[in-house]
C-alpha positions in Angstrom: -137.6 -16.0 -144.8 -133.8 -16.4 -144.8 -133.6 -13.6 -147.4 -135.6 -11.3 -145.0 -133.1 -12.1 -142.2 -130.2 -11.3 -144.6 -131.7 -7.9 -145.3 -132.0 -7.2 -141.5 -128.4 -8.1 -141.0 -127.4 -5.9 -144.0 -129.0 -3.1 -142.1 -126.9 -4.0 -139.0 -130.0 -5.3 -137.1 -129.3 -8.1 -134.6 -131.5 -11.2 -134.8 -133.8 -12.1 -131.9 -133.7 -15.6 -130.4 -136.8 -16.7 -132.3 -135.4 -15.4 -135.6 -132.2 -17.4 -135.1 -134.2 -20.6 -134.5 -136.1 -20.0 -137.7 -132.8 -19.2 -139.5 -131.3 -22.5 -138.3 -134.3 -24.4 -139.7 -133.7 -22.7 -143.1 -130.0 -23.4 -143.1 -130.6 -27.1 -142.4 -133.3 -27.3 -145.2 -131.7 -29.3 -148.0 -134.2 -27.7 -150.5 -132.9 -24.2 -149.9 -130.2 -22.8 -152.2 -126.6 -22.9 -150.9 -126.1 -19.4 -152.3 -129.0 -18.1 -150.2 -127.5 -19.7 -147.1 -124.1 -18.4 -147.9 -125.4 -14.8 -148.4 -127.0 -15.0 -144.9 -123.9 -16.4 -143.2 -121.6 -13.8 -144.9 -123.9 -11.0 -143.9 -124.1 -12.2 -140.3 -120.3 -12.3 -140.2 -120.0 -8.9 -141.7 -122.3 -7.4 -139.1 -120.5 -9.3 -136.3 -122.3 -11.9 -134.2 -123.5 -10.9 -130.8 -123.3 -13.0 -127.7 -127.0 -13.5 -127.9 -126.9 -14.6 -131.5 -124.1 -17.1 -130.9 -125.9 -18.5 -127.9 -129.1 -18.9 -129.8 -127.3 -20.6 -132.7 -125.7 -23.0 -130.3 -128.9 -23.8 -128.5 -130.8 -24.4 -131.7 -128.1 -26.6 -133.3 -127.7 -28.6 -130.1 -131.4 -29.5 -130.4 -130.6 -31.1 -133.8 -127.6 -33.2 -132.5 -127.6 -36.8 -131.5 -127.1 -37.0 -127.7 -125.0 -40.0 -126.4 -126.7 -41.8 -123.5 -124.5 -40.6 -120.7 -126.1 -41.9 -117.5 -127.8 -39.2 -115.5 -126.6 -40.4 -112.1 -123.0 -40.8 -113.3 -123.2 -37.3 -114.8 -124.4 -35.8 -111.5 -121.5 -37.4 -109.7 -118.8 -36.5 -112.3 -118.2 -33.3 -114.1 -117.1 -33.7 -117.8 -114.3 -31.7 -119.5 -113.7 -30.8 -123.1 -110.5 -29.2 -124.4 -110.8 -27.8 -127.9 -109.5 -25.0 -130.2 -111.7 -23.3 -132.7 -109.0 -23.5 -135.3 -108.5 -20.8 -137.8 -105.0 -19.6 -136.8 -103.6 -21.5 -139.8 -100.2 -22.0 -138.1 -100.1 -25.8 -138.4 -99.0 -26.4 -134.9 -99.2 -30.0 -133.7 -102.4 -31.2 -131.9 -101.8 -29.6 -128.5 -105.5 -29.8 -127.3 -105.7 -33.5 -128.2 -102.5 -34.2 -126.2 -103.9 -32.2 -123.3 -107.2 -34.1 -123.4 -105.3 -37.4 -123.0 -103.2 -36.1 -120.1 -106.3 -34.9 -118.3 -108.0 -38.3 -118.8 -104.8 -39.9 -117.4 -105.1 -37.6 -114.4 -108.6 -39.0 -113.7 -110.7 -36.3 -115.3 -113.6 -37.5 -117.5 -112.9 -36.0 -121.0 -115.4 -35.9 -123.8 -113.3 -34.8 -126.8 -115.5 -33.3 -129.5 -113.7 -32.9 -132.9 -113.4 -33.4 -136.6 -111.0 -34.1 -139.3 -108.6 -31.3 -140.5 -110.2 -28.2 -142.0 -107.5 -25.5 -141.6 -104.6 -27.7 -140.7 -103.0 -30.9 -141.9 -104.3 -33.0 -139.1 -107.5 -32.5 -137.0 -108.1 -34.3 -133.7 -110.0 -37.1 -135.4 -107.1 -37.6 -137.9 -104.4 -37.7 -135.2 -106.3 -40.0 -132.8 -107.0 -42.4 -135.6 -103.3 -42.4 -136.4 -102.6 -43.2 -132.8 -104.9 -46.2 -132.9 -107.7 -44.6 -130.8 -111.2 -45.3 -132.1 -113.0 -42.2 -133.3 -116.1 -44.0 -134.6 -117.6 -45.5 -131.4 -121.4 -45.6 -131.5 -123.1 -43.2 -129.0 -123.7 -45.9 -126.4 -120.1 -47.2 -126.6 -118.7 -43.7 -126.5 -120.8 -43.0 -123.3 -119.4 -46.3 -121.8 -115.8 -45.4 -122.7 -116.3 -42.0 -121.0 -117.6 -43.6 -117.9 -115.1 -46.5 -117.7 -111.9 -45.0 -119.2 -112.4 -41.3 -118.6 -112.1 -40.6 -122.3 -114.3 -40.7 -125.4 -114.1 -39.1 -128.7 -117.3 -37.7 -130.2 -116.7 -37.4 -134.0 -118.7 -34.3 -135.0 -120.2 -35.6 -138.3 -121.7 -38.6 -136.5 -123.5 -36.4 -134.0 -124.5 -33.5 -136.2 -125.8 -35.2 -139.4 -127.8 -32.1 -140.5 -124.6 -30.2 -141.0 -124.1 -31.8 -144.4 -126.8 -29.4 -145.6 -124.6 -26.4 -144.7 -121.3 -27.6 -146.1 -121.8 -26.1 -149.6 -122.7 -22.7 -148.2 -119.6 -22.7 -146.0 -117.5 -23.5 -149.0 -119.1 -20.6 -150.9 -118.3 -18.3 -148.0 -114.7 -19.5 -147.9 -114.3 -18.9 -151.6 -115.3 -15.3 -151.0 -112.8 -15.0 -148.2 -115.4 -14.9 -145.5 -115.4 -16.9 -142.2 -118.8 -17.8 -140.8 -120.3 -18.3 -137.3 -119.6 -22.1 -137.8 -115.9 -21.3 -137.5 -116.3 -21.0 -133.8 -119.5 -22.9 -133.0 -117.8 -26.3 -133.0 -116.6 -26.3 -129.4 -120.0 -25.1 -128.3 -121.8 -28.1 -129.8 -120.3 -31.1 -127.9 -123.1 -33.6 -127.8 -121.9 -34.9 -124.4 -122.7 -31.5 -122.8 -119.5 -31.0 -120.8 -119.8 -29.0 -117.6 -116.2 -27.8 -117.8 -114.5 -26.4 -121.0 -111.2 -25.0 -122.1 -111.5 -23.3 -125.5 -108.8 -21.8 -127.6 -109.7 -19.0 -130.1 -107.6 -17.4 -132.8 -108.5 -13.8 -132.0 -108.1 -12.2 -128.5 -111.3 -10.2 -129.0 -113.3 -13.5 -129.0 -112.3 -14.6 -125.5 -114.8 -12.6 -123.5 -117.9 -13.1 -125.7 -117.3 -16.8 -126.0 -116.8 -17.1 -122.3 -120.2 -15.4 -121.9 -121.7 -17.8 -124.4 -120.4 -20.8 -122.4 -121.9 -19.4 -119.2 -125.2 -18.9 -121.0 -125.2 -22.5 -122.2 -124.8 -23.8 -118.6 -121.1 -24.7 -118.5 -120.1 -24.5 -114.8 -116.4 -23.8 -115.1 -114.8 -22.4 -118.3 -111.8 -20.7 -119.7 -111.4 -19.2 -123.2 -107.8 -18.4 -124.2 -105.8 -16.9 -127.0 -102.0 -16.8 -127.1 -99.4 -14.8 -128.9 -98.0 -16.5 -132.0 -95.2 -14.2 -133.0 -91.8 -14.2 -131.3 -90.8 -11.0 -129.6 -87.3 -10.8 -131.0 -88.3 -9.6 -134.5 -87.1 -12.7 -136.3 -90.5 -13.3 -137.8 -92.1 -11.1 -140.4 -95.5 -10.0 -138.9 -97.0 -10.0 -142.4 -96.2 -13.7 -142.8 -97.5 -15.0 -139.5 -100.9 -14.6 -137.8 -100.8 -12.8 -134.5 -102.6 -15.3 -132.4 -102.6 -19.1 -131.5 -105.9 -20.8 -130.6 -104.0 -22.2 -127.5 -102.2 -20.8 -124.6 -98.8 -19.8 -126.0 -95.3 -20.2 -124.6 -94.1 -17.4 -127.0 -95.7 -14.5 -125.2 -98.6 -13.2 -123.1 -102.0 -14.9 -123.2 -105.5 -13.4 -123.1 -107.8 -15.3 -120.8 -111.5 -15.0 -119.9 -112.6 -17.5 -117.2 -115.5 -18.2 -114.9 -116.4 -20.7 -112.2 -119.7 -21.6 -110.7 -118.4 -20.5 -107.2 -117.2 -17.1 -108.5 -118.0 -14.8 -111.4 -116.5 -13.9 -114.7 -112.9 -12.6 -114.9 -110.6 -11.4 -117.7 -106.8 -11.4 -117.4 -103.5 -11.5 -119.2 -101.3 -14.5 -118.3 -97.6 -13.8 -118.3 -95.0 -16.6 -118.4 -92.6 -15.6 -115.7 -93.6 -18.2 -113.2 -93.2 -21.1 -115.5 -89.9 -23.0 -116.2 -90.1 -22.4 -119.9 -87.3 -23.0 -122.3 -86.5 -20.5 -125.1 -88.8 -21.3 -128.0 -89.8 -20.1 -131.4 -93.0 -20.8 -133.4 -91.0 -23.3 -135.5 -90.6 -25.4 -132.3 -94.4 -25.9 -132.1 -95.1 -26.8 -135.7 -96.5 -30.2 -136.7 -97.1 -32.0 -140.0 -99.4 -34.6 -141.3 -101.4 -37.0 -139.1 -98.7 -39.5 -138.6 -96.1 -36.9 -137.9 -98.3 -35.4 -135.2 -99.2 -38.8 -133.8 -95.5 -39.5 -133.4 -95.0 -36.1 -131.6 -97.9 -36.9 -129.2 -96.5 -40.3 -128.5 -93.1 -39.0 -127.6 -94.6 -36.3 -125.3 -96.8 -38.9 -123.5 -93.9 -41.3 -123.2 -91.8 -38.5 -121.5 -89.2 -38.6 -124.3 -89.9 -35.1 -125.6 -88.3 -32.6 -123.2 -88.4 -29.4 -125.3 -90.8 -26.6 -126.2 -93.5 -29.0 -127.4 -93.7 -30.5 -123.9 -93.8 -27.0 -122.4 -96.7 -26.0 -124.6 -98.6 -29.1 -123.5 -97.8 -28.6 -119.9 -99.0 -24.9 -120.0 -102.3 -25.9 -121.6 -102.7 -28.9 -119.4 -102.2 -26.6 -116.4 -105.2 -24.5 -117.5 -107.4 -27.6 -118.2 -106.6 -29.1 -114.7 -107.4 -25.8 -113.0 -110.7 -25.7 -114.9 -111.3 -29.3 -113.9 -110.7 -28.5 -110.2 -107.6 -30.7 -110.0 -105.2 -27.9 -109.5 -105.5 -24.7 -107.4 -103.1 -22.7 -109.6 -101.5 -22.7 -113.0 -98.1 -23.7 -111.7 -99.7 -26.5 -109.6 -101.4 -27.7 -112.8 -98.1 -27.6 -114.6 -96.5 -29.7 -111.9 -99.4 -32.2 -111.9 -99.3 -32.6 -115.7 -95.6 -33.2 -115.6 -96.0 -35.9 -112.9 -98.8 -37.6 -115.0 -96.3 -37.8 -117.9 -93.2 -38.7 -116.0 -94.9 -41.4 -113.9 -96.0 -43.2 -117.0 -99.7 -42.5 -116.4 -100.2 -40.6 -119.7 -98.7 -43.4 -121.8 -100.7 -46.0 -120.0 -103.9 -44.1 -120.8 -103.0 -44.0 -124.4 -102.2 -47.8 -124.4 -105.6 -48.4 -122.7 -107.4 -46.5 -125.4 -105.5 -48.2 -128.2 -106.6 -51.6 -126.8 -110.3 -50.9 -127.6 
């Protein structure tokens, strides 16, 4: 059956919802050849995934995940936020999204951080949180309790999506051919805690609008998908050596944004940086390293010791997350709130609370 779908994709035919559901069953079948799976995934990427196909994949894969027991009454009274990049920009910046997640939790926003170990960088969110002393392996019931009681829980992807191990070899085969797959940007759509608010960073501006539409289709009430410029504007960086985009809001140039709110519809825009008190920065100022290096960077930011461009990058992305979470009415108000959370010591206290588990 998967070979039939591969032939349809080769003819540039989109897959219907029912076909995607069947394809997911085949992809998760350990008896099926990884080569057959890889050919399907590569052909889907070559054709280009539609909004409907991405939505169908996300729905079908969510059904296969392990859901943490988040209390229904608590969920109805509290909206849940996730902040995550799809990865793929290969720029090795420090873990900006993870830092933002901790700041938002310190600001009183329930944050369900979904993530994994490093794939395209030296340190993924799981790696850096582990280096910080934050538990990443809480069982589902304990993670749900941490979300409720501490406004933060990490949901380690392999623990909640065990069937993904049957796709791993096919993804490696695709990568060896130089092909990305739909799984390169499905991760943020598969948070097992089902957040109602999401900030997602993508590494290509063309993905902002379609992924925002997917989030809406999946029932997210407030969402923003962003992509930032990675290259300095002064010509000091060889464009052939640096990807064009960051999977975060960037302090280096204009940002593409697609956002929606339950009380108003979908909007696309370009965010300039004129209103923010940014310092001059280059891409080198945002680079990280291994897990311990990045953990040290995050700790200095949360402690208020880092005052340079790394802090600015965190404040800009925190501003967007706090707007999405309904805690700030504008980006500049979100920037100010995030700075206050750091400078008042709230951010570091939140980290210490999570380290105490």
